[in-house]
PAZAPA-4460 file (N, C-alpha, C; in steps of 0.05 Angstrom, whole numbers, plus 32768, in hexadecimal, padded with zeros to 4 digits):
% residues 138
    n_x    n_y    n_z   ca_x   ca_y   ca_z    c_x    c_y    c_z   seq   type   mol
   81EC   8014   8D29   81D3   801B   8D37   81CF   801D   8D4B     1      M     A
   81C6   802E   8D5A   81BB   802F   8D78   81A3   8034   8D81     2      R     A
   819B   8025   8D99   8183   8028   8D9E   8186   802B   8DBC     3      V     A
   817F   8045   8DC5   817C   8048   8DE1   8168   805A   8DEE     4      A     A
   8163   8052   8E06   814A   806F   8E11   8155   808C   8E0A     5      R     A
   813D   809C   8E09   8144   80B1   8E04   812D   80C6   8E11     6      T     A
   8137   80DD   8E11   812A   80F4   8E19   811D   8107   8E04     7      D     A
   812A   8103   8DEE   8123   8113   8DD8   810C   810C   8DC7     8      D     A
   80F5   811B   8DCF   80D3   8119   8DCC   80D4   8120   8DB2     9      L     A
   80E2   8137   8DAB   80E4   813F   8D89   80EB   812E   8D7C    10      A     A
   80F9   8123   8D7C   810A   810E   8D69   80F1   80FE   8D60    11      A     A
   80E9   80ED   8D7E   80D7   80D4   8D7D   80BC   80DC   8D6F    12      C     A
   80B4   80F2   8D70   809A   80FD   8D67   80A2   810E   8D48    13      R     A
   80B1   8113   8D45   80BC   8115   8D27   80BB   80FE   8D16    14      A     A
   80C2   80E1   8D23   80C7   80D2   8D17   80AC   80C0   8D0B    15      L     A
   8099   80C1   8D25   807A   80B9   8D28   806D   80C8   8D15    16      R     A
   806E   80E6   8D13   8062   80F2   8D01   806B   80E4   8CE1    17      R     A
   807E   80E5   8CE1   8086   80DD   8CBF   8081   80C4   8CB7    18      T     A
   8080   80AF   8CC5   8076   8096   8CC2   8053   8092   8CC4    19      V     A
   804A   809A   8CD9   8030   808F   8CE2   801D   80AE   8CD4    20      F     A
   8020   80C0   8CDA   8013   80D4   8CCD   8016   80D8   8CA9    21      I     A
   802C   80E0   8CA7   8037   80E4   8C82   8039   80C8   8C73    22      E     A
   8041   80B4   8C7E   8044   809D   8C6F   802E   808C   8C74    23      E     A
   8020   8083   8C8A   800C   8075   8C91   7FE7   8082   8C90    24      Q     A
   7FF0   8098   8C90   7FD7   80A5   8C92   7FC4   80A4   8CAE    25      G     A
   7FD3   80A5   8CC1   7FC6   80A5   8CDA   7FBB   80C3   8CDF    26      V     A
   7FA3   80CA   8CF1   7F9E   80E0   8CF0   7FAE   80F4   8D0A    27      P     A
   7FB9   8105   8D02   7FC8   8111   8D13   7FB9   810A   8D32    28      E     A
   7FA1   810B   8D38   7F8B   8116   8D4B   7F96   80EF   8D5F    29      A     A
   7F9D   80DC   8D50   7FA0   80C2   8D59   7FB6   80C0   8D5F    30      D     A
   7FCB   80CC   8D54   7FE9   80C7   8D57   7FF2   80D7   8D6D    31      E     A
   7FEB   80EF   8D76   7FF2   80FB   8D88   7FDC   80F7   8D9F    32      L     A
   7FE7   80F1   8DB2   7FDB   80EC   8DCE   7FF1   80FF   8DE9    33      D     A
   7FE0   80F9   8DFF   7FE8   8107   8E17   7FFC   80F6   8E25    34      D     A
   800C   80DC   8E1B   8014   80C1   8E2A   8030   80C7   8E26    35      L     A
   803B   80DB   8E0A   805B   80E1   8E11   8062   80E0   8E29    36      D     A
   805C   80F1   8E3A   8065   80FF   8E55   8065   80E6   8E6C    37      G     A
   8060   80D4   8E62   805E   80BB   8E80   806F   809D   8E6E    38      E     A
   8075   80A4   8E5C   8084   808B   8E47   80A0   808F   8E48    39      A     A
   80A9   8079   8E4C   80C3   8070   8E40   80CB   806E   8E1D    40      I     A
   80E1   8085   8E17   80DE   8084   8DFD   80FB   806E   8DF2    41      H     A
   80F8   8064   8DDC   8114   805C   8DCF   8117   806B   8DB5    42      L     A
   8132   806E   8DB3   8137   8076   8D93   8150   8068   8D8A    43      L     A
   8143   8060   8D6E   815A   8054   8D63   816C   806B   8D50    44      A     A
   8183   8067   8D4E   8198   8079   8D38   81AA   8069   8D32    45      S     A
   81B0   8074   8D15   81C4   8072   8D08   81D7   8089   8D06    46      I     A
   81F0   807F   8D0C   820B   809B   8D04   81FB   80B4   8D15    47      D     A
   81E9   80B5   8D29   81DD   80CB   8D30   81C6   80D7   8D2A    48      G     A
   81B6   80C9   8D1A   819D   80D1   8D0E   818C   80BC   8D13    49      T     A
   8175   80C6   8D16   815B   80B9   8D2E   8148   80AC   8D14    50      A     A
   8150   808F   8D11   813E   8081   8CFF   812A   806D   8D04    51      V     A
   8123   806E   8D21   8109   805B   8D2B   8103   8062   8D4B    52      G     A
   80F0   8061   8D54   80E7   8065   8D6D   80D1   804C   8D78    53      T     A
   80D1   804F   8D91   80B9   8041   8D9F   80B6   8052   8DB8    54      A     A
   80A1   804B   8DC4   8091   8055   8DD9   808F   803B   8DF3    55      R     A
   8092   803F   8E0F   808E   8029   8E17   8079   8036   8E35    56      L     A
   8062   8028   8E36   8057   8032   8E4E   804F   801C   8E5D    57      L     A
   804F   8025   8E77   804A   800B   8E8B   802C   8014   8E95    58      L     A
   8026   7FFD   8E99   8000   7FFA   8EA0   8001   7FE1   8EB4    59      R     A
   8004   7FEA   8ECE   7FFF   7FD4   8EE2   801A   7FC2   8EDA    60      G     A
   8012   7FA8   8ED2   8028   7F92   8ED9   802B   7F91   8EB4    61      D     A
   8022   7F9D   8EAA   8027   7F9C   8E89   8032   7FB1   8E81    62      I     A
   804E   7FAD   8E72   8058   7FC3   8E5F   804F   7FC0   8E41    63      G     A
   8045   7FDA   8E3B   8039   7FDF   8E1F   804D   7FEC   8E09    64      K     A
   8058   7FDC   8DF4   8068   7FE3   8DE2   8056   7FF7   8DCD    65      I     A
   805A   8014   8DC6   804C   801D   8DB6   8058   802D   8D9F    66      G     A
   804B   8039   8D88   8058   8053   8D7E   8075   8048   8D6D    67      R     A
   8072   802C   8D68   8090   8028   8D63   808E   8028   8D3E    68      V     A
   80A8   8033   8D34   80AB   803A   8D1E   80C5   803D   8D14    69      C     A
   80CB   8039   8CFB   80E4   803D   8CED   80E3   8045   8CD5    70      V     A
   80F5   805F   8CCB   80EF   806E   8CB9   80F0   8058   8C9C    71      L     A
   80DF   8062   8C88   80E0   8049   8C70   80FB   8044   8C66    72      A     A
   8109   8053   8C62   8123   8054   8C57   8134   8040   8C64    73      R     A
   812E   8039   8C7F   8141   802B   8C91   8131   800F   8C99    74      C     A
   8119   800A   8C8A   810F   7FF0   8C95   8119   7FD8   8C86    75      R     A
   811F   7FC4   8C95   8128   7FA9   8C87   8146   7FA8   8C8E    76      G     A
   814D   7FB7   8CA7   8165   7FB9   8CB1   816B   7FAC   8CC6    77      A     A
   8155   7FA5   8CD7   8156   7F98   8CF5   8156   7FB3   8D02    78      G     A
   814F   7FCC   8D04   8149   7FDE   8D11   8130   7FD8   8D23    79      I     A
   811E   7FD2   8D12   8100   7FCE   8D29   8102   7FBA   8D3B    80      G     A
   8114   7FA5   8D33   8116   7F8B   8D43   8129   7F94   8D5A    81      A     A
   8137   7FA1   8D53   814B   7FB0   8D68   8142   7FC2   8D7F    82      A     A
   812D   7FD5   8D78   811B   7FE3   8D84   8103   7FD7   8D96    83      L     A
   80F8   7FB9   8D8B   80E6   7FAB   8D95   80FD   7F97   8DAF    84      I     A
   810C   7F8D   8DA8   8128   7F82   8DBB   812E   7F96   8DD3    85      R     A
   8130   7FB2   8DD0   8139   7FBC   8DE0   8122   7FC5   8DF4    86      A     A
   8109   7FCA   8DE8   80F1   7FCE   8DF3   80EB   7FBB   8E08    87      A     A
   80EB   7FA0   8DFD   80ED   7F8A   8E0F   8103   7F87   8E2A    88      V     A
   8118   7F8E   8E25   812D   7F8F   8E37   8125   7FAA   8E4A    89      E     A
   811F   7FC0   8E40   8117   7FD7   8E52   80FC   7FCE   8E64    90      E     A
   80E8   7FBB   8E5B   80D0   7FB5   8E75   80DA   7F9C   8E81    91      L     A
   80E9   7F8B   8E7A   80F6   7F7B   8E87   80FD   7F86   8EA4    92      R     A
   8112   7FA1   8EA6   811B   7FA9   8EB7   8109   7FB9   8EC7    93      H     A
   80F3   7FBB   8EC3   80D6   7FCA   8ECF   80CA   7FB9   8EE2    94      Q     A
   80CC   7FC0   8EFE   80C1   7FB2   8F13   80A9   7FA6   8F0F    95      P     A
   8099   7F96   8F18   8082   7F85   8F19   8072   7F81   8EFB    96      G     A
   8081   7F83   8EEB   8079   7F7F   8EC9   8077   7F5D   8EC7    97      L     A
   8062   7F5A   8EBB   8065   7F3C   8EB4   8058   7F37   8E9A    98      R     A
   8053   7F4B   8E8B   8050   7F43   8E70   8050   7F5F   8E56    99      Q     A
   805A   7F57   8E45   805D   7F70   8E2C   8046   7F74   8E1B   100      V     A
   803A   7F86   8E15   8021   7F83   8E03   8026   7F9A   8DEC   101      K     A
   8021   7F94   8DD9   801B   7FAB   8DC0   800A   7F9C   8DAF   102      L     A
   8000   7FB7   8D9C   7FEA   7FB7   8D8B   7FF9   7FB3   8D6F   103      G     A
   7FF7   7FA2   8D62   8005   7F9F   8D47   7FF7   7FA4   8D2F   104      S     A
   8005   7FBA   8D1D   7FFA   7FB6   8D05   7FFA   7F95   8CFE   105      Q     A
   7FE1   7F97   8CE9   7FDA   7F70   8CE3   7FEF   7F6D   8CD3   106      S     A
   7FF9   7F7A   8CC0   800D   7F70   8CB1   8029   7F69   8CC1   107      H     A
   802E   7F76   8CDB   8041   7F72   8CE0   804A   7F5C   8CFA   108      A     A
   802C   7F4B   8CFB   802F   7F3A   8D14   8044   7F26   8D0F   109      T     A
   804E   7F1C   8CF3   8062   7F0A   8CF6   807B   7F10   8CFA   110      G     A
   8080   7F2A   8D01   8093   7F36   8CFF   809C   7F36   8D21   111      F     A
   8087   7F3D   8D2F   808A   7F3A   8D4D   8083   7F20   8D56   112      Y     A
   8078   7F08   8D4B   807A   7EEE   8D57   8090   7EDE   8D4C   113      E     A
   80A5   7EF0   8D42   80C3   7EE2   8D40   80D1   7EEF   8D52   114      K     A
   80C3   7F05   8D61   80D5   7F12   8D79   80CC   7F06   8D94   115      L     A
   80B4   7EEF   8D8E   80A7   7EE6   8DAC   808F   7EEB   8DB3   116      G     A
   8085   7EFD   8DA4   806A   7F09   8DA6   8055   7EF0   8D9C   117      F     A
   8036   7EF5   8DA9   8029   7EE6   8DA3   8010   7EF2   8D9C   118      R     A
   7FFB   7EEA   8D88   7FE6   7EFB   8D87   7FD2   7EF3   8D97   119      P     A
   7FC3   7F05   8D9D   7FAB   7F02   8DB9   7F93   7F12   8DAB   120      V     A
   7F7A   7F09   8DB0   7F62   7F0D   8DA9   7F5B   7F17   8D8E   121      G     A
   7F46   7F2D   8D89   7F3D   7F28   8D70   7F4A   7F3F   8D5E   122      E     A
   7F4E   7F46   8D46   7F5D   7F5B   8D3B   7F48   7F71   8D3E   123      G     A
   7F52   7F88   8D35   7F43   7FA5   8D39   7F53   7FBB   8D2D   124      Y     A
   7F3D   7FCC   8D25   7F4B   7FDE   8D16   7F53   8002   8D2D   125      M     A
   7F67   800A   8D26   7F77   801E   8D37   7F7A   8033   8D20   126      D     A
   7F72   8045   8D24   7F7B   8060   8D0B   7F77   8056   8CF0   127      A     A
   7F61   804A   8CF0   7F5B   803A   8CD1   7F74   8027   8CC9   128      G     A
   7F84   8018   8CDB   7F95   8006   8CD3   7F94   7FEE   8CE3   129      I     A
   7F86   7FD3   8CD5   7F86   7FB8   8CE0   7F97   7FB3   8CF9   130      P     A
   7F91   7FB0   8D12   7FA3   7FA5   8D26   7FA1   7F8E   8D31   131      H     A
   7FB7   7F83   8D3E   7FB2   7F6D   8D51   7FC2   7F6B   8D6D   132      R     A
   7FB2   7F64   8D7E   7FC4   7F69   8DA4   7FDC   7F52   8D9E   133      D     A
   7FED   7F54   8DA4   8003   7F44   8DB2   800A   7F43   8DC6   134      M     A
   8016   7F32   8DD1   8023   7F2D   8DEE   8040   7F1F   8DEF   135      V     A
   8046   7F1D   8E00   8060   7F18   8E08   806A   7F15   8E2A   136      L     A
   806D   7EFB   8E2E   806F   7EF8   8E4D   8088   7EFE   8E5C   137      D     A
   8092   7F09   8E6A   80A7   7F14   8E77   80B0   7EF7   8E89   138      L     A
***
């Protein structure tokens, strides 16, 4: 399995469509936005086949990890954790960042806590799915 920075937005969007729109029922209007062009994209692949992705946005002194997904058939193999570790490392190398933030689906907060994130604030709904913000100090 390989996780690397990518310019292959089509592969990232295809993964997000499969997981968020088709599997989780997120409305297309909520999934698609105009931020992909300014983002750093990571792609996880196995034997050259794209299986997961994450999107990184820089907001002042905060790096935001979002649009994290792994194909259902590949979950449980450490791909999600590898994506998050690679995202944090990528953000560590961005000048001026002091914190990493993400909006976790509520069922996944334990996953992110194991990777060093801590929950902040109250839970909220995003695209009809319960979420909780989480942060990691750099």
